[in-house]
N, C-alpha and C positions, 0 to 999 in steps of 0.2 A: 280281423285275421282268424278268427274261429271257424269262418265259413270255407276256410281254404282247407284242402286236402292235407292230411297227415303224412308226412315224409318220414319222420322218425319218432317212435313212440317208446318212451322210456319209462319202465315200471320198476319200482322198488329197488333200484340199483344200490348196491352195497359194495364198498371196496375197503380192504384193509391190510395192514402192514405188520409183519411180525418183528419187534425188537427185543432188545435185552430186558425191557421194562414189562413185555407182554405183547397183547394185540392192541394196536391203534386203528380204530374205524376211521377212516379219512372220509368217506362217503357213506352216509347211513340211510339207506333206502328211500332214495328220491325219486321222484316222479315227475316226468315232465314231457310235452310234444313239442316237436318242431313241424311247422307248416311248409308247404311248398312256397319258395319266394319270399319267406320271412327271415328277416335277421333277428335272431333271440340274442340279447345280452346276458352273459352271465358274469355277477360283479360280486366282489368279496375281497376281505384281505388276504394276504399271504397266510396259508394254513386254513383257509375256509373250506378247500375241497374241490375249487372250481377247475384247476388245472389236473387234478387227478380224475374228475368226472370226464374231462373232454380226452383223456388217455385211456379211460376204460371204454369211451365209446369207440375208440380205435383199437381195443384189445391191445395195448402197448404197456400195459402193467407187468412189469418183470418182478424177479425174486428181490427182496423178501416178501412182496406184495401179491395179492390176488383179489380178483372179482369174485366175492362171496355171495352173490346172490342178485336176482333181478333178471330183467330181459330187457334188450333193445331191438326193437320190431322196427324193419327198413322196409318200406314200401318200394319195391323196385319199378324199373321202368316200364316191364309188362304188368303190372298189377300184383305181383307176386309178393308176398310179405315173408320175411326171412328174420329168424332172431339171431342176430349177430354174435351173441354171446354163446350160443349152441353150435357154432359152425366149427369143423376142424380147423388147424391152424391153416393148412395149404389152402382149403377153400377161403379163408378170411383174407388171405394175400391177394385174391382175386378183386375184392371189395376195396381193400385198403389202398388209396392212391388214385383208384379209378372211379369209385362210388362215392367214399369219404377220403376227403385230403385234409392235411393239416399244415398251418405256417406256425412254427415254434417261436417262442419269445425271442431267443438269442440267434439271430442268424449267423453270426460268427462261428459258434459252437456247433451249428446245425450243418453247415458247409464243410465239405471236406477240404482241408487248407491245401492239399497237393494235386488237387484236379481242378481243371479250369471251370468257371461257372457255367459256360455253354454245355461242356460234357455232362456235368451233373444232371442238369434239365432233360438232356436229349437221352440220357440213360433211362430215366423214368419213363420218358415217351416210348422208348425200344422195348422195354419189359412190358408194358401194357397193351401196346397197339402192333407190334411186331413189324415195325417199318425197317428201311435201310438207315444207315448212317447219314446219307445225304438228305433223305426225306426228313429225319429227325432234326437236323441242323437247320432246313428251312422252318421246320415247325417252330424251333427255338427262336430261330430270329423274327417270326412273327409274334411269338409272345413277348419276346423284349420290347417290341415296339409297342404292343398291346399295354403292357405295364409301364411305357414311357420311359425306359432306360436309355439315355443318350448314347450314341455310336453303338448301335447293337452287334456289329461285326466285331469292333475291338472287345467290347463285353463279353462276347462269347470267349474269346482266348484269354481273357483277363483271370486272374486267381483273386479267392475272397479278399485277401489282404489288400488289395489294390483299389478296392472300392470302399464308397462311403458306407456308413450305417444304414442311410436310405436306400442306397443303390442294392446293397446286399438283402434288404428286406423286399426289395422288388424282384430279385432274383428268386427268392423262397416263394413269393406269390406267383410268379411264372410256373416254378416248379409244381406248386399244389393245383394250379388250374390247368396243366398241361393235359391231363386227361379228361377234361370236362366233367367234373366231379357233380354230383347231385347236391352234397353237403360240403362246404367248406368251413374248418374250424381254424379260427384265428386266435391263437393264446397268446395275450398281452404283446400283439405285434408292433405296438407303437410305443411301449414304455421308455426305452432309452433313446428316442427320437426328439430332436427340436421340435417345438410346438408347430413350426411351419412345415417341416417335413412329415410331421404327425398328421397335419390337416390334409396332405396331398395323398398319403397313403389311405385315410379315410375316404377321400372321394374317390380314389383308384377303385377301392372295394366296392364301394356303392354303383359305380359305373359298370365294373364288371358283373356285378349281381345282376343289373338291369338287362345287361346285354345277354347273359346266359340263362338267367331264371334260376340259378342256383339258390339253394338256402345257405345262410350264414349264421354260425353260432360265434359271437365276438366275445372273448374273455378279457375282463380288466379289473383292476382295482379303483378305477377313476370314472364315477358316476358322469362326470363332466364329458369324457370321453363317449361313454355310452349314449348320451343324449344326442349325440351328433349322427348316431348311425343305426341305432336299434329301433324297432318296432315293439318289441316286448321284453321286458327284464325278469330275471331271475335273480334274488339276492340271497348269497350263499352264507351261513355263518357256522363254523364247527361241524362241517359235512352234512348241514341240513338246508334245506330251502326255507328261509324263513318268511319271504314274502315274495310274490309273483304278480305281473300286471302290465297293462299297456305302458308304455313309456311316460305319457302323459300323466297318468294317474300316480305313477310311483314320484314323480318330482313334484306334482301339485298336492296330493294327498298321501304322503308316506304314512303307512300304518304301523311299521315295527319300528321301535325305537333304534336298533341297529341302523336301520336305513336311513333315519332322520338324522343319525349320527354322522353316518358318511357323507351325506349332503351337506350338513353344517360344517365340517372340519375343512373342506376345501377352502383356501384363501380366496377371496373374492375381490376383484380389481375396482369395485364401484364403491368399497367402503373401506375404512381405515378402524382396525380393531387394535385394542391392547393387547389381547391375546384372541387365540383360535378356541372356539368350542372343541372338546374333544370327546371319544366315544363314553368316556366314564361319566360324563354329564347326562348322558342319555339312559345309561343301562348300568347295572352292577352285576358284576360276576363273582360266584362264590368259587371255593377251592375245586370244586368238582366240574366247573366250567357251565354251570346253570346260571342263568341270568333272570334278573327281574328289572322290569322298567323304572326308572327314576323320573319324576315329573319334572319336566325343563321345558318351560315355555320359550321357545326360540325366538319370537318377535320381542318379547320384553326382554330378554336375557342380551340379545344381541345388541338392543339398544342401549344397555348399560356397558357393554363392553365397547361401543363405538366411541371414538374419539370425536369431539366437535372441532370444527375449524378454528375456533378460538384456542383450544388445548393444543392443536398441532402448531399453531402460530408460536404460542408460549414456549413449547418446548424447542422450536426451531432457533428461536431468539437466543435461548440459554446455550444451545450448541454452537451457534455460529458468531456468538460475541466474543470468543477468544482467538488465539492465534493458531493455525493448523499445526496437528501433531506429525502430517506427512505431506510433503510438497514432492509431486512427480512434475519433473520438468524436461520437456522434449525428449522423453523416452523412446527408444528405437531397440526392438529385437529383431534382426534379419538373420536367416538361416541360409548359408550359401547351397546353391544347387551346383553340384559338379557333374560334368560330362566329358568326355572323351578319354583317351589312353591315359593320360597323366593326371586325370582328376582335376584338371584346371576349372577354376570358378566360371561358370557361365552367366549365371542370373543369381538373385536373391529372393528367398519368401519372405515378404515383409510381414512378419506376424504382428508385430506392433511397430506402428509408424508414426513416430514424432506426437507422442501423446503426453498432455498434461492436464493436471487437476490437484486439489487440495482435498485432504481429510481432516476433519476437526476432531478434538478430544469428545467421546462419547457419541460419535456420528455412525451410523450404519449407511455405507455408501454401496449402493447397487449397481453391479456389472451385468449387463445383460445383451443377449445376442445369440446368433446361431452358432453351432458347431464351426470351428475355423475362423470364428471372427477376431480371435486374439485374445480374449477375455482371461482365459486359463493362462496363456503365455505371459500376460501383464501380470497376474498375480505372481507368478513364479519368478519373474524378472524382478519385481519389487523385493523380494526376499531373498533374491541371488541363488536360487535354486537352478534358473536358468541365467547365464550372464548375459546383460544386456549390451548391444551394439553401441549405444551412446545414450547420452542424456544423464540427469540426476535424479537419485531417490534422497530426500532430505528428510530424516527422521529425529525429531526433537532437535534440530540444529545441525546434526551431523549428516555428512554425504555418505549414506549407507552404500552407495554403488562404489564408493572409492576405499573402503576399508578393508582390511587384509589381516589375515591370522588372528591372534588373540584379540583384537578390538573387534574384529568382525563376530567371532563366536560370542563375545560378551554382549554385543549389540543385538545379535540374531535372537537370543533368547527373549527379548522384549517383543518380537513378532513372530507369532506363530501360524501355521496353516492347518487347517481341516481338509482332507481329500474327500474325493467323491466315494471311493469305495472302502469302506471301513476295514473289509475282510482283507484285501491286499495291503492295506497300510498297517497291519498288525502282523508280527511274528507268529505263525502257528505253532511254533514250539515253545513259545514263551508264555507263560501265565500273564494273565492280563495286569494282575498287580505289580509284577516284575516290568511289564511293558511301561506302566506309568511311572514307575519307580526309577526307570532307567535315565531319563534325561536329568534327574535330580541329582544323580550320583555323577554323571559326566560334568554338571556345572557345580558340584560339591555343595549342594544346598543342605540346611537343616542339621548341618554338624554329624549325625550318625545315622547308620541304617535303621535304627528303632525309630528315631524321629521323622525319618522319609517315610517309614511305612505307616505310621500315623497319619502323616499328610496324606498318602493315598488312601486310606479308610475314608477320610473326611472328604476327599474330591469324589470317590465312588458314592457316597451317601448324597454330595451336592448334585450330583447329575442323576440322581434316581436309581441307583443301584445300591447294593448291599456290600458291607464290609466284608462279608464271608465269601463273596464272589472272588476275592485277592488270588486264590490258586485255582481258578478254573481258567481254560483254555479258550481262545476266541471261538472255536467252532461250536461251544457249548451255548452259545449266545445267539438271540434273532439279530437281524439287520439293524433294527432300532438300538437295541442294546449296545451292539458292537459301535454303532455311531456315538453312542453316549461314553463309550470307553475311550474313543479317539477325542472327544471333547475333553475328557478328564487329563487325557495326557496332554493336550495342548494348555490347559490350565496350570499342569504341573510346575513350570517355569514362572508362573506368576507373570506372563505377559502383560503389557498395555495394549496389544493390537494383534487382531487374530484375522487371517484371509480364510474365508469358508469357501471352498471351491467345489462347487455343485455338491454340498454336502448333504442335501435331502432329496436329490434328484432319483436315487435308486430305490426310494422307501415308498412304502403304500401312504395313501394321503392321511390315513387315521394316525399312523406313526409319525409321519412327516409333521403333522400339526402339534403333536407332543415335543419334537426335537425342534421346532420353531419357537414354541413356548419356551423351552429351556433355554434355547440362546437368548432370548429376548430377557429373560429372569437373570440369567447370568451375567449379562451386559450391566444391569442395574447392580447387581450385588458385589462385582469387581471393579466396576468403572471403566468397562471395556471400549475398545473403538473396532469396528467391523468392517471389513470390505467383503460384500456377500456376492458371490458369482453364480450366476445360474441362466438357464435358457428359458426359464419360466417366468414370464413377467409378473403374473398374479403372486407369485411366491415373493419375488423381488420388491413388488410393491406394498406387501404386508410388513416386510421388513426393514425397507429402506427409509431414511430421511430425504436423501437426493439420489438421483438414478443417472446412470451414464448408459448408453446405448452404443455398442460397439459394432462396427461392420467393416471387414477387409482390413483389419489393423488400426482402424482411425475411429475417433470418437464422432459418431453420426448425429449424436444431440445429446444434450444434458440439462437437467434441472429436477423440479420437484416431482414425484412419481404422479401424483393426481393431475398434474397440469399436462404432464407428457401423454397420459392415457385419455385425458379429454380431449386435447388439442395437439396430436402429434404433427411435427413439422415435416418430416421426411416420409418418402413412401415405404422405405425399409421399416421404419417403428409402425407404421400404419399395418404392414403387412405381419407384423409380429402381433400386435394387438388382436387383429381380425382372428388370427389362429388359434386364439385361446379358447378350448373347447368348452361349449355348453353355457358360457357365462351370458351369452345375449339372446339365448334361446327362449322362444316364448310358448309355454304348453297351455296357456289360459283360453286360447282361441280367439283371442282379441285380434 
């Protein structure tokens, strides 16, 4: 790639933000080049500076932030070189969108909810190309076909809320490429998507790049995703580039402990580990944020962590020797589709359709499938957050689906749920100590306030937080810390059974590994039973004793995770497995 012409040359780029605690340097004098036709991967955890870097390239840093130094030299189509950081804002607008374009992480917040998808893309075309509305509409329809959106004419007139996550992301891609940019920056464009949708988006971006010859900067926290698309990789940590190189070199011979940690902490579907390696195994960070390498031999340590087939069989025999703690029998949850003047029901959406299975004490049952397969509705139907249409949920001999009033409240405290988004699960006006204490007050546990408060301290420390966090508010914590708070809240009622609903899908892979290890340890400490719901088969395989694959409200197949992974029976499961990013890629040249 070094023989190719440089399209973008970044020198000593620095970006900082002013806060009440002083100046925070988010990007610290980084330098790199982007070549024509190249895909450059930018990888790191939240807070590493990768998204701030992309926004700095586009000159989209607003108050209280500023680009405090450096240059971004862009080689234009006529070989003229321009420093984008020195241009007046009016001149920069001519480059932004036309020469350099960006796909943002969350399409729902990036699209205007009161304007149709087609109009928003057409607007970008009309601003930069000065064409008529009719011409712009035709261009948008061509773009929608190019990004493989179904029914382009209907999509043009649809509003963002009427599209799925993958469809909204395709609209954002169409908007970004509408003016045929030389550089496309994709900031975490697949993070919230199912693995199968993620795979199609990655393939789409590669095809568009080959067709147009554009250069691509692809930003993510997941090295598995990077392996599917990038030619070269920059690894960022605390505002610095700590390692860079060709994709094969980074995967086969990572030099920096941070890179090795990121690679190791992602669950692998080809092995069963007791716990996942975490970044602290590879590097030690002091109070000032400086790191030092720790000696960690991945090959030897992973062998120690790996469970043998005999150990797996022993643990399963122990789990499945008793009676089930939960029996789901012919459970269905249908939602009516009402049409017509008087709202008469014309049809039903069969979110859960005649599903039966058992869960045993101490088991983790994995539920996996794409968005819309029914797995979340099934979890919520079990706990009666959504009322099932028919069927039975037998919990420790009691028909949970038939309980009412006080009996329902008393039984429900034994089954808790941890939701996907910890921020929306917590009251922003309530301290995290009171959020954990509240359910104990409702159920009158531990006699008095002081005993309940001491229990909260104990739970905070159990999930890896500190007792003095009691009086802090949710916004003062990171995403991983907020998820730990939600886990502590679920444990407050001393449940026997916890439903984890996509509880790690929004987290960085390094933080995700910590939370998965925490859930594994808490299961042993408290004798818990889990239903673990996710669209990520590699995560579910690490956590689960048995696995259920769901599709269109029904059970597609069920069994032991390693057997399903090695010999999937259905085409749907094969598609899920083949979409796991990076796991089967060979960089050895064999």
